[in-house]
C-alpha positions in Angstrom: 0.0 0.0 0.0 1.3 3.4 -1.0 2.0 6.0 1.8 -1.0 8.1 0.5 -3.3 5.1 0.6 -2.0 4.2 4.1 -2.7 7.8 5.3 -6.2 7.6 3.8 -6.8 4.2 5.5 -5.6 5.5 8.8 -7.9 8.6 8.6 -10.9 6.5 7.6 -10.4 4.2 10.6 -9.7 7.0 13.0 -13.0 8.8 12.0 -15.0 5.5 11.9 -16.1 6.1 8.4 -18.6 3.7 6.9 -19.0 5.2 3.4 -16.7 7.1 1.0 -17.8 9.6 -1.7 -15.3 9.2 -4.6 -15.4 12.6 -6.3 -14.2 14.0 -9.6 -14.7 17.7 -10.6 -16.5 17.9 -13.9 -16.2 20.6 -16.5 -18.3 22.9 -14.3 -16.2 22.0 -11.2 -19.1 20.1 -9.7 -18.8 16.8 -7.9 -19.3 13.6 -10.0 -18.5 10.2 -8.7 -19.9 7.3 -6.7 -20.6 6.2 -3.1 -18.5 3.2 -2.0 -18.6 1.3 1.3 -15.4 1.9 3.2 -14.4 -1.8 3.1 -14.7 -2.0 -0.7 -12.9 1.4 -1.0 -9.9 0.1 1.0 -9.8 -3.2 -0.8 -9.7 -1.6 -4.3 -7.5 1.4 -3.6 -8.7 3.0 -6.9 -12.0 3.4 -8.7 -13.2 3.8 -12.3 -15.7 6.1 -14.0 -16.7 6.6 -17.6 -14.4 9.3 -19.0 -17.4 10.9 -20.7 -18.5 12.4 -17.4 -15.7 14.9 -17.7 -17.3 16.6 -20.7 -21.0 16.4 -20.0 -22.9 19.7 -20.3 -24.6 21.5 -17.5 -27.9 20.0 -18.7 -26.5 16.5 -18.9 -26.2 16.4 -22.6 -23.2 15.8 -24.9 -21.9 17.8 -27.8 -22.2 16.5 -31.4 -18.4 16.2 -31.4 -18.4 14.1 -28.2 -16.7 11.0 -29.7 -13.9 13.2 -31.1 -12.7 13.6 -27.5 -13.3 10.3 -25.8 -13.3 6.7 -27.0 -16.6 5.8 -28.9 -16.7 2.6 -26.8 -17.6 4.9 -23.8 -14.6 3.5 -21.9 -13.5 4.0 -18.3 -10.8 6.1 -16.7 -8.9 5.3 -13.6 -9.5 7.4 -10.4 -6.8 7.7 -7.8 -7.6 9.3 -4.4 -5.7 12.4 -3.3 -5.0 12.1 0.4 -4.7 15.9 0.8 -8.4 16.3 -0.2 -10.0 13.9 2.3 -12.7 15.5 4.4 -15.7 14.6 6.4 -19.2 15.0 5.0 -20.8 16.9 7.9 -24.3 16.8 6.5 -24.4 13.1 5.9 -26.7 10.9 8.0 -24.0 8.3 8.6 -20.2 8.8 9.1 -19.0 9.6 5.6 -15.9 10.9 3.9 -15.4 12.7 0.6 -12.2 12.3 -1.3 -11.3 14.2 -4.6 -9.7 11.8 -7.1 -7.3 12.5 -9.9 -8.2 11.1 -13.3 -5.9 8.9 -15.4 -6.2 7.2 -18.8 -6.2 3.5 -18.8 -2.5 3.5 -19.7 -1.8 5.5 -16.6 -1.3 9.0 -18.0 -3.0 12.1 -16.5 -6.3 12.5 -18.3 -6.2 15.5 -20.5 -9.9 16.3 -20.0 -9.7 16.6 -16.2 -9.9 20.2 -15.1 -7.9 19.4 -12.0 -5.1 18.1 -14.3 -5.4 21.3 -16.4 -4.6 23.4 -13.3 -1.8 21.0 -12.4 -0.2 21.6 -15.8 0.0 25.3 -15.1 1.3 24.8 -11.6 4.0 22.5 -13.0 5.2 25.3 -15.3 5.8 27.5 -12.3 7.4 24.7 -10.3 9.9 24.1 -13.2 11.0 27.7 -12.7 11.3 27.4 -9.0 8.1 29.4 -8.4 4.9 28.8 -6.6 1.6 30.7 -7.0 -0.3 32.0 -3.9 -4.0 32.7 -4.4 -6.8 33.9 -2.2 -10.3 33.7 -3.7 -13.3 35.8 -2.6 -16.6 34.0 -3.4 -20.0 35.8 -3.6 -23.3 34.1 -3.6 -27.0 34.7 -3.0 -29.5 33.2 -0.6 -32.9 33.0 -2.4 -36.3 31.8 -1.5 -37.2 28.3 -2.6 -38.4 28.4 -6.2 -39.6 25.4 -8.1 -41.3 27.4 -10.9 -38.7 28.2 -13.6 -40.9 31.0 -14.9 -41.0 32.9 -11.6 -38.3 35.4 -10.8 -35.9 34.7 -7.9 -36.1 36.7 -4.8 -34.5 36.9 -1.3 -35.7 34.5 1.4 -37.6 35.5 4.6 -35.1 36.3 7.4 -35.6 35.9 11.1 -37.6 39.2 11.2 -40.2 37.6 9.0 -39.4 39.9 6.2 -37.3 39.7 3.0 -34.7 42.3 2.2 -35.8 45.1 0.0 -32.9 47.5 0.1 -29.1 47.6 -0.5 -27.4 46.7 2.8 -23.7 46.3 1.9 -21.6 45.3 4.9 -24.6 45.4 7.1 -24.2 43.4 10.4 -27.9 43.4 11.1 -28.7 42.1 7.6 -26.3 39.2 8.2 -28.0 38.4 11.5 -31.2 37.8 9.6 -29.7 34.4 8.6 -27.8 33.6 11.8 -28.9 29.9 11.8 -27.7 29.4 8.2 -24.4 31.2 8.9 -23.8 29.1 12.0 -24.3 25.9 10.1 -22.3 27.0 7.1 -19.3 27.8 9.4 -19.8 24.6 11.3 -19.7 22.6 8.1 -16.7 24.5 6.9 -14.8 23.9 10.1 -15.6 20.2 10.0 -14.1 20.0 6.5 -11.1 22.2 7.5 -11.9 24.8 4.8 -9.7 27.9 5.2 -12.6 30.4 5.2 -12.0 33.7 6.7 -14.2 36.8 6.6 -17.9 36.8 5.8 -19.7 40.0 4.7 -23.0 41.0 3.4 -22.6 42.2 -0.2 -24.5 44.8 -2.1 -27.4 42.6 -3.3 -30.4 41.5 -1.3 -29.3 38.5 0.7 -26.0 38.5 -1.1 -23.0 37.3 0.8 -19.2 37.0 0.3 -16.8 34.7 1.9 -13.0 35.2 1.8 -10.5 32.4 1.9 -7.1 32.6 3.5 -4.3 32.8 0.9 -2.5 29.5 0.1 -1.8 26.8 -2.5 -3.8 27.1 -5.7 -4.7 23.4 -6.0 -5.8 23.2 -2.4 -7.9 26.3 -2.7 -9.5 25.1 -5.9 -10.5 22.0 -4.0 -11.8 24.1 -1.2 -13.9 26.4 -3.3 -15.5 23.5 -5.1 -16.2 21.9 -1.7 -17.4 25.2 -0.3 -20.1 25.7 -3.0 -21.5 22.3 -2.2 -21.3 23.1 1.5 -23.3 26.3 1.2 -26.0 24.7 -0.9 -26.3 21.9 1.7 -26.5 24.4 4.6 -29.2 26.4 2.7 -31.3 23.3 2.0 -31.2 22.5 5.7 -33.0 25.9 6.3 -35.5 25.6 3.5 -33.9 28.1 1.2 -31.6 28.0 -1.8 -28.0 29.2 -2.3 -27.0 30.1 -5.8 -23.6 30.9 -7.4 -25.1 32.1 -10.6 -23.2 35.1 -11.9 -26.4 37.1 -12.4 -29.4 35.4 -10.8 -31.6 38.5 -10.6 -31.9 41.4 -13.1 -32.2 44.1 -10.6 -29.4 42.9 -8.2 -25.6 43.0 -8.5 -23.8 40.1 -10.0 -21.8 37.5 -8.0 -18.0 37.2 -8.5 -15.1 35.1 -7.5 -12.3 37.6 -7.4 -8.8 35.9 -7.4 -6.0 37.6 -5.5 -2.6 36.2 -6.7 1.1 36.6 -6.1 4.1 34.4 -7.0 6.8 33.4 -4.5 10.2 31.7 -5.0 10.0 28.1 -3.6 13.5 28.3 -2.1 13.2 31.6 -0.2 9.4 32.2 -0.1 9.9 35.8 -1.3 7.3 37.5 -3.5 8.7 38.1 -7.0 6.4 41.1 -7.5 8.6 43.3 -5.3 12.4 43.8 -5.0 14.4 44.3 -1.9 13.7 48.0 -1.9 9.9 47.3 -2.0 9.6 48.5 -5.6 7.5 46.7 -8.2 9.6 44.4 -10.4 9.5 43.8 -14.2 7.9 40.4 -13.4 5.0 42.2 -11.7 4.4 44.5 -14.7 4.7 41.6 -17.2 2.3 39.5 -15.1 -0.4 42.2 -15.4 0.4 42.6 -19.1 -0.2 38.9 -19.5 -3.6 39.1 -17.8 -4.5 41.9 -20.2 -3.2 40.1 -23.3 -4.7 36.6 -22.7 -8.0 37.4 -21.0 -9.9 38.0 -24.3 -8.9 34.4 -25.3 -9.6 32.9 -21.9 -12.7 34.9 -20.9 -14.9 31.8 -21.2 -13.1 30.3 -18.2 -14.1 33.4 -16.2 -17.6 33.5 -17.6 -18.4 29.9 -18.5 -22.1 30.0 -18.7 -24.7 32.0 -20.8 -25.9 33.8 -17.7 -22.4 35.1 -16.9 -22.4 37.7 -19.7 -25.3 39.4 -18.0 -22.8 40.3 -15.2 -20.1 41.5 -17.6 -22.2 44.4 -19.0 -22.1 48.2 -19.0 -23.4 49.9 -15.8 -22.6 46.9 -13.7 -19.8 46.6 -11.0 -18.0 43.9 -13.0 -15.2 44.8 -15.4 -15.9 45.3 -19.1 -12.4 46.2 -20.3 -8.8 45.4 -19.6 -7.7 48.3 -17.5 -5.6 47.9 -14.4 -5.0 50.2 -11.5 -3.9 50.8 -7.9 -6.7 50.2 -5.3 -9.3 50.8 -8.0 -12.2 48.4 -7.9 -13.6 49.6 -11.2 -10.6 48.1 -13.1 -10.3 44.5 -14.2 -7.0 44.0 -12.5 -6.7 45.8 -9.2 -3.5 46.1 -7.2 -4.7 46.3 -3.5 -3.1 48.9 -1.2 -0.7 46.5 0.4 3.0 46.6 -0.1 6.1 44.5 0.5 5.5 40.7 0.6 1.8 41.3 0.6 1.9 42.8 -2.9 -0.6 41.0 -5.1 -2.9 41.4 -8.1 -6.7 40.9 -7.9 -8.4 39.5 -11.1 -12.0 40.8 -10.9 -13.3 39.1 -14.0 -14.3 35.6 -12.8 -18.0 35.1 -11.8 -18.9 32.9 -8.9 -20.2 30.3 -11.4 -16.7 29.4 -12.5 -15.0 26.1 -12.3 -12.3 27.2 -9.8 -9.7 24.9 -11.3 -10.1 26.5 -14.7 -10.4 30.1 -13.4 -7.2 29.7 -11.4 -5.5 28.0 -14.3 -6.5 30.8 -16.7 -5.4 33.6 -14.5 -2.1 32.0 -13.5 -1.3 30.9 -17.0 -1.9 34.4 -18.3 0.5 35.9 -15.8 3.1 33.1 -16.5 3.0 33.7 -20.3 3.2 37.5 -19.7 6.3 37.0 -17.6 7.8 34.5 -20.1 7.2 36.9 -23.0 8.3 39.9 -21.0 5.2 41.7 -22.1 4.9 45.4 -21.3 2.0 47.0 -19.5 0.6 50.5 -20.0 -0.1 53.1 -17.3 -2.5 52.3 -14.5 -6.0 53.6 -15.0 -7.1 56.6 -13.0 -10.8 57.2 -12.3 -13.7 55.1 -13.1 -12.9 52.3 -15.6 -16.2 50.6 -16.0 -17.7 53.6 -17.8 -15.2 53.2 -20.6 -15.5 51.2 -23.8 -16.5 47.5 -23.7 -13.5 45.5 -24.9 -14.7 41.9 -24.3 -17.1 39.4 -25.8 -20.8 39.9 -24.8 -21.8 36.2 -25.2 -20.5 32.8 -24.5 -20.5 32.0 -28.2 -18.4 35.0 -29.1 -16.0 34.2 -26.2 -15.4 30.7 -27.4 -14.3 31.8 -30.9 -11.0 33.1 -29.4 -10.2 30.2 -27.2 -7.5 28.7 -29.4 -6.1 31.9 -30.9 -2.6 31.7 -29.3 -0.3 28.7 -29.9 1.1 29.3 -26.4 -2.4 29.0 -24.8 -3.0 25.8 -26.7 0.3 24.4 -25.5 -0.4 25.2 -21.9 -4.0 23.9 -21.8 -3.8 21.1 -24.4 -5.5 21.2 -27.8 -7.8 18.3 -26.9 -9.1 20.0 -23.8 -9.7 23.3 -25.5 -11.6 21.7 -28.3 -13.7 19.6 -26.0 -14.4 22.6 -23.7 -15.5 24.7 -26.6 -17.7 21.9 -28.0 -19.5 21.4 -24.6 -20.0 25.1 -24.1 -21.2 25.8 -27.6 -23.8 23.0 -27.2 -25.0 24.7 -24.0 -25.2 28.0 -25.9 -27.2 26.6 -28.7 -29.6 24.9 -26.3 -30.1 28.2 -24.5 -30.5 30.1 -27.7 -33.3 27.8 -28.8 -35.5 29.1 -25.9 -37.8 32.0 -26.7 -37.7 34.5 -23.9 -40.6 36.4 -22.3 -39.1 39.7 -23.6 -39.4 38.5 -27.2 -43.0 37.5 -26.7 -43.8 40.8 -24.9 -42.1 43.2 -27.4 -41.9 41.4 -30.7 -45.1 39.2 -30.9 -47.4 41.9 -32.3 -44.9 44.6 -33.3 -42.6 43.2 -35.9 
């Protein structure tokens, strides 16, 4: 038995686990997998799943090009548990564990369609240069009243006062207290799973919240964000409400983002490469920002992966619509917070909360890496309000996907097979969405065109 498997076995025994959830993040970052009795899990040491689950759309469908990316025999892939990802399932009725698994082809190679493997490819590039990314995500979400009628608009749930929020209560302590019971369970679940959650605030929207994670390793935090989303939904269900990570769930409310703070340190010294010994910004810092500016138009579909996400990236919203950067300027796409020295970092404000965290981290870190490798030059920081300037990015998922494979260096980092498969899945989702006639079209076009 390998040391990892022995560590898992010891943990399962210590926690008297009876069932194991063998999990794999799909293209959305959501958990796919199987429940396995603990005895069978320990006996097998690894599991299998059809590789097709990695490229299933959000509606459970497959693209017309599906068999170009996986074997037409609908074959299996091998799953190997990652000991670092093992956690309790605090909402389960019996002692259960969840373990995120890595995906391999049947000949033992990392599966190219696994989004966890995509992030690992990017992290390996940094490691080869003696560098390590440090990230800190901020995840926004809404609590909404239970709604089983797809034609009815979403709205905030009833709080402990017996009323629903009807005004903008950003940073309000009393508004947070409306959902004390939910918050207590959310934190209890997070603590039981050892998630590095930090600050919780009430955001600008009605019953909109934001949780900040402590900074750390990118793969660990991608795992934690994926786990956290599941955790919040479970805590909400317990209290008879919904939690949603849609980027724009309500037309009259602010969108939800997953801002990514990022810096790069040397693995031997732990020093931040964005500042020199005198505390001045380095050429690497400037090129990193330039890389974000240069590659975001091609990788925007990793920050806005669903048709709904482009409702957030629109004029007159708080989300970015162009590629400006600035110092402590929340209207820019790439903000440099007012923190110097080793705390120097860059905040990517493009990603919505609906992202697959593995792909959003990979896209942001790869952009910065390619910017540094190419020694790209950045322009002057933006002064004043940036989101009133010209829109510089795609306004739909279909338009965004056209640019995904524009750069040979992006194709090399992410893999041509993965990029083609991702585009095919997301285009299939777009076409399915585009086939639905909206109420706006019936209201305004039915009798007037």
